[in-house]
C-alpha positions as CSV (number, residue, x, y, z in Angstrom):
1,M,0.5,0.4,-0.2
2,R,1.6,3.2,-1.3
3,L,-0.3,6.3,-0.7
4,I,-0.5,10.3,0.3
5,L,-2.9,11.3,3.0
6,L,-4.2,15.3,2.0
7,G,-6.0,17.2,4.4
8,A,-5.8,20.9,6.0
9,P,-3.8,20.8,9.0
10,G,-6.2,19.7,12.2
11,A,-8.5,17.6,9.9
12,G,-7.2,14.4,11.9
13,K,-4.9,13.0,9.3
14,G,-1.9,12.2,11.8
15,T,-4.4,9.8,13.7
16,Q,-5.6,8.4,10.4
17,A,-2.0,7.8,9.7
18,Q,-1.5,5.5,12.6
19,Y,-4.4,3.5,11.6
20,I,-3.3,3.0,8.1
21,T,0.4,1.8,9.0
22,E,-0.5,-0.4,11.6
23,K,-3.0,-2.1,9.6
24,Y,-0.6,-2.3,6.8
25,G,2.3,-2.4,8.4
26,I,4.1,0.1,6.3
27,P,6.1,3.4,7.5
28,Q,5.0,6.6,7.9
29,I,7.4,9.0,5.7
30,S,7.9,12.6,7.0
31,T,10.2,14.9,5.2
32,G,11.3,16.4,8.8
33,D,12.2,13.5,10.6
34,M,14.2,12.2,7.1
35,L,15.9,15.6,7.2
36,R,16.9,15.2,10.3
37,A,18.0,11.7,10.4
38,A,20.5,12.4,7.5
39,V,21.3,15.5,9.3
40,K,22.4,13.5,12.2
41,A,23.7,10.5,10.1
42,G,25.7,12.9,8.4
43,T,25.0,11.4,4.9
44,P,26.2,13.7,2.0
45,L,22.6,14.7,1.4
46,G,21.8,15.6,4.8
47,L,25.5,17.6,5.0
48,E,24.1,19.5,2.3
49,A,20.9,20.3,4.0
50,K,22.4,21.2,7.4
51,K,24.5,23.7,5.4
52,I,21.5,25.4,4.0
53,M,19.2,25.1,7.0
54,D,22.3,26.5,9.5
55,A,22.1,29.5,6.9
56,G,18.4,30.2,7.5
57,G,17.5,28.8,3.9
58,L,14.9,26.3,2.6
59,V,15.8,23.0,1.5
60,S,15.3,22.3,-2.0
61,D,12.8,20.3,-3.4
62,E,15.8,18.4,-5.2
63,I,17.5,17.7,-1.8
64,I,13.8,16.7,-0.4
65,L,13.4,14.1,-3.5
66,G,16.9,12.6,-3.1
67,L,16.4,11.8,0.8
68,I,12.8,10.0,-0.5
69,R,14.6,8.1,-2.8
70,D,17.2,7.1,-0.5
71,R,14.4,6.3,2.0
72,L,12.3,4.4,-0.4
73,L,15.0,2.0,-0.8
74,K,15.0,0.7,3.0
75,P,13.7,-2.6,3.6
76,D,10.8,-1.0,5.8
77,C,9.4,-0.1,2.6
78,A,9.0,-3.5,1.0
79,N,5.3,-3.5,1.5
80,G,4.4,0.3,0.7
81,Y,4.7,3.7,2.7
82,L,2.3,6.7,3.7
83,F,4.0,10.1,3.0
84,D,3.2,12.7,5.8
85,G,3.0,16.0,4.8
86,F,4.7,15.4,1.1
87,P,4.1,16.6,-1.7
88,R,2.9,20.1,-0.2
89,T,3.4,22.1,-3.4
90,I,2.4,21.3,-7.2
91,P,6.4,21.2,-8.3
92,Q,6.9,18.9,-5.2
93,A,3.9,16.6,-6.8
94,E,5.4,17.0,-10.6
95,A,8.9,15.9,-9.3
96,L,7.9,13.1,-7.2
97,R,5.6,11.9,-10.4
98,G,8.8,12.9,-13.1
99,Q,10.8,10.4,-10.6
100,S,8.0,7.7,-10.8
101,V,7.6,7.2,-7.3
102,P,4.7,5.0,-7.5
103,L,1.4,5.6,-5.5
104,D,-1.7,3.4,-5.4
105,F,-4.1,5.9,-3.3
106,V,-4.4,9.8,-2.8
107,V,-6.7,9.9,0.1
108,E,-8.1,13.5,1.0
109,V,-9.5,13.8,4.6
110,D,-12.0,16.8,4.0
111,V,-13.0,19.0,7.0
112,A,-14.6,22.1,6.5
113,D,-12.6,25.3,7.8
114,E,-15.2,26.7,10.1
115,E,-15.1,22.6,11.6
116,I,-11.4,23.1,11.9
117,I,-11.2,26.3,13.4
118,K,-13.5,25.1,16.6
119,R,-11.6,21.7,16.9
120,M,-8.1,23.2,17.1
121,S,-9.1,27.2,18.7
122,G,-10.8,25.0,21.4
123,R,-7.7,22.9,22.2
124,R,-6.3,23.6,26.2
125,V,-3.4,21.8,27.3
126,H,-1.1,20.7,30.5
127,P,2.0,21.5,29.8
128,A,3.8,19.6,32.6
129,S,1.9,16.3,31.4
130,G,0.7,16.8,27.8
131,R,-2.7,16.2,28.8
132,T,-5.0,17.8,26.1
133,Y,-8.9,18.8,26.5
134,H,-10.9,20.4,24.4
135,V,-14.1,23.3,25.7
136,V,-16.5,21.7,24.0
137,F,-15.7,18.0,22.7
138,N,-13.2,16.9,26.0
139,P,-13.7,19.5,28.2
140,P,-11.9,19.5,32.0
141,K,-13.7,19.1,35.3
142,V,-13.2,22.6,36.2
143,E,-13.2,25.0,33.3
144,G,-9.3,26.3,32.7
145,K,-7.9,23.4,35.1
146,D,-6.0,20.1,34.8
147,D,-8.1,17.3,36.2
148,V,-5.6,15.6,37.7
149,T,-3.6,18.6,39.6
150,G,-5.8,21.4,39.5
151,E,-2.7,23.4,37.6
152,D,-3.7,25.8,34.6
153,L,-4.6,24.7,31.3
154,I,-3.1,26.6,28.3
155,Q,-4.0,27.2,24.6
156,R,-0.9,26.6,22.6
157,E,-0.1,29.5,20.3
158,D,-0.5,27.2,17.5
159,D,-3.9,26.7,18.4
160,N,-5.6,30.7,18.6
161,E,-7.7,31.3,16.4
162,E,-5.3,34.0,14.1
163,T,-2.9,31.3,13.9
164,V,-5.2,28.6,12.4
165,R,-6.5,30.7,10.4
166,K,-3.3,31.6,8.4
167,R,-2.2,27.9,8.9
168,L,-5.5,27.2,6.6
169,E,-4.6,29.9,4.2
170,V,-1.1,28.6,3.5
171,Y,-2.8,25.1,3.2
172,H,-5.2,26.6,0.4
173,S,-3.2,28.7,-1.4
174,Q,0.0,26.0,-1.4
175,T,-1.5,22.4,-0.7
176,K,-5.3,22.5,-1.9
177,P,-4.1,22.6,-5.6
178,L,-2.8,19.0,-4.9
179,V,-6.3,17.8,-5.1
180,Q,-7.1,18.8,-8.6
181,F,-3.7,17.8,-9.7
182,Y,-4.2,14.0,-8.3
183,S,-7.9,14.1,-8.9
184,E,-7.1,14.9,-13.1
185,W,-4.2,12.5,-13.1
186,A,-6.6,10.1,-12.1
187,A,-9.3,10.8,-14.2
188,S,-6.7,10.7,-17.1
189,G,-6.8,7.3,-17.6
190,D,-2.9,7.2,-16.8
191,S,-2.1,3.7,-15.7
192,A,0.4,5.0,-13.3
193,A,-1.9,7.3,-11.7
194,P,-3.1,6.4,-8.1
195,K,-6.7,6.2,-7.0
196,Y,-7.8,9.6,-5.9
197,A,-10.8,9.6,-3.1
198,K,-12.3,12.0,-1.0
199,V,-13.2,10.7,2.6
200,S,-15.2,13.3,5.3
201,G,-13.2,14.1,8.1
202,I,-16.6,14.4,10.6
203,G,-17.7,12.1,12.8
204,S,-16.1,9.7,15.3
205,V,-12.3,8.7,14.6
206,E,-13.6,4.9,14.4
207,E,-15.9,5.9,11.7
208,I,-13.7,8.0,9.7
209,R,-11.1,5.1,9.9
210,D,-13.7,2.8,8.3
211,A,-14.6,4.8,5.8
212,V,-10.8,5.2,5.2
213,F,-10.5,1.2,5.1
214,K,-13.3,0.8,3.0
215,V,-11.5,3.2,0.0
216,L,-8.2,1.5,0.9
217,E,-9.8,-2.2,0.2
218,G,-11.9,-1.0,-2.9
219,K,-15.3,-2.1,-1.3
C-alpha cells in the first residue's frame, strides 16, 4: 500500500495515518523526520541540507526528493509507505511523478475550515503532562484546570484562532491545489496514476478510519 494523505492542518490526518501504518505494516514517511535523520547521520544529502538550514534557507525540492529516493530503498518500505506532509506543492507533486515514485492512492480527509477552527481553537493543554482537553468536545471537570493536578491549562500559540486561520490560508494556496492535480491525474486514464478518493473527516475517529479502509480496500 503506497499512498499520500491530504488534508488541512487539524483535519485528523495524523490519527488516520497511525491506523493505516499499523494495518498495512508500512512506515509513515515524514520529510521533517528524514531531514533530521540525514543530518544526524551525516549523509552527503544531510550535510548539504544542514548547510542550507544553518544559513536559514529552505531545503530544495531536489534534496527532499533525493532523501525520499534513499528512504524508499530501506527494507521497511517493501510493503509500501505513507507520505506525511509531502508533497506540499504542485512542483513537488510533479517532481514525484517525474521520478516515477509508485503510488496506489491519494486520500483527502475533508473538513470545512470553520470546523477546523472550532476544533483547534478549543484545545487546551496541561503543559507539564501534555494532557489535552477541548472546551466543547472534551472539557476538563473544572473550567481551565487540569483534572489530575488542578493546575492551569493553556492554549498553545499554534491553536489560537488567528494562527489557525493563517495556517489554513497557506494550506489553501499551496497544498489544496494538489487535490485538483491528483484527481485530474486519476481521471486521465494513465495507468501509473494513483486512485483518488475524498473521505469526510467529520464523525468519530473510528467512523473516519472505517471510511478510509473502505476506500483502500476498494469496497
